[in-house]
Structure formats: structure tokens, C-alpha cells
N, C-alpha and C positions, 0 to 999 in steps of 0.2 A: 281657792282657799279663802276661808272666812276672814273678815276684818272686824276688829273690835275697837270701840271708842270708849275710853275710860276718862271720866271727868270727876274732879274734886272741886267742890264749890263752897265758897264762903259768902253767905248772903249778908249784905250790909243794909239793904232797904227792902224788906219783904213786900211792901206795897208796889214799889216800882218793878220788882222782880217778876210780878205777875204779868207784866207786859211781855217779858221774854217767854214766860210759860204759856202764854196764849199763842205765840208764833212758832216757837221751836218745834213742838211736836208735829206740826204740819210739814215742815221741811224734812224732819227725820222720817216721817211716814212716806213721803214722796221718794225716798231712797231705800225703802224697805227695812228700816231700822227695827230691831226687835229688842225690847228692854229685857235684859237678863237679871239685873239687880239694880235696886235703887233704895237708898236708906240714909238715915241720919244717926244710926247707932254705929259709930266707927271707933276702932282702936288703932291708932297710929303707932307702929312699932319702930320704924326707922325713917329718917329723912324729913320729917315734918317738924317745924318749930311749934306749931299748934295743930290740933286735930281739925280737919275741915268739917264744916257743918253738914255737908251732904256729899254723897258719891253716887255715881250712876255708871252702869256698864251697858252699852248697846252692842248688838251683833248685827253685822251686815253680811250680805252674800259674798263680798270680797273686800280686800284692803282698799282697792281702787274706788269702790263704791262708797266706802266710809270717807275717804279723802274728798271725793266729789261732793258728797253731802256737806261736809264742813265748808268747802269753798264755794258752794252754791249761793246764788243771790238771795234765795229765801232764808237760808241759815245765817248768812252774813247780816241780813237785815234784822233777824231775831237777835243775833249777837250784839248788834248796835244798841238794842233796847236793854241789854243787860249791863251796859256801861254805867258805872256809878251805883248800880244796884247789887252787884255781886262780882267777886273775883273768882276766876276759874283757872284750873290747871287741867289741860286736856292732852291726852296722848291717843294716837291711833296706831294700832299694831296689827300685824298679820298673824292669823291663827296658825296653829301647828297641825 
């Protein structure tokens, strides 16, 4: 069963955020992530105090693969580069 990674991102420092953007795609590719949607035109209907700057949805072959990607050394290093540059809310869910 497919796994999906949904992230909402608020960027505070676009220059520093580029460090994350240089590293994260490599980690995601290593785990077979496929981008299904990415954009900055968002309409928050419920649950958000403010609309996030950006959202992205990745598809993985399995829920376990999505979790493994997030917890991998490569992704965690990329994530550390995002600290101070952006705030993210990430959920990983199993597909139906």
C-alpha cells in the first residue's frame, strides 16, 4: 500500500532554505519519492491560524518507505539545514 508524505512549510529565510533544498531532494529520491503536488497557492479552510507559504505531497511505494526516508541520516541532515530557515508541519499517511 502506498505511503504519502504531506508537508506544509513556512519559509523564514529563503536564502538559508536553499541549503535544505539542495540536500532534501537527494534523500527523497533515494527512497523513491514521487512529487504529486507542490505549490504556493493555498487556501486554508480549517485548522490553520495562517495559511502556510508552501505545501508539497510525495508518494512512496509504501508507508514504511516514507517513514524510513524521513528517519534516514540523509534526510535528517537536510532537515537540520532547514532549522531557522523554515517551519514545517509534516504528516506521513498510509494510502487507501
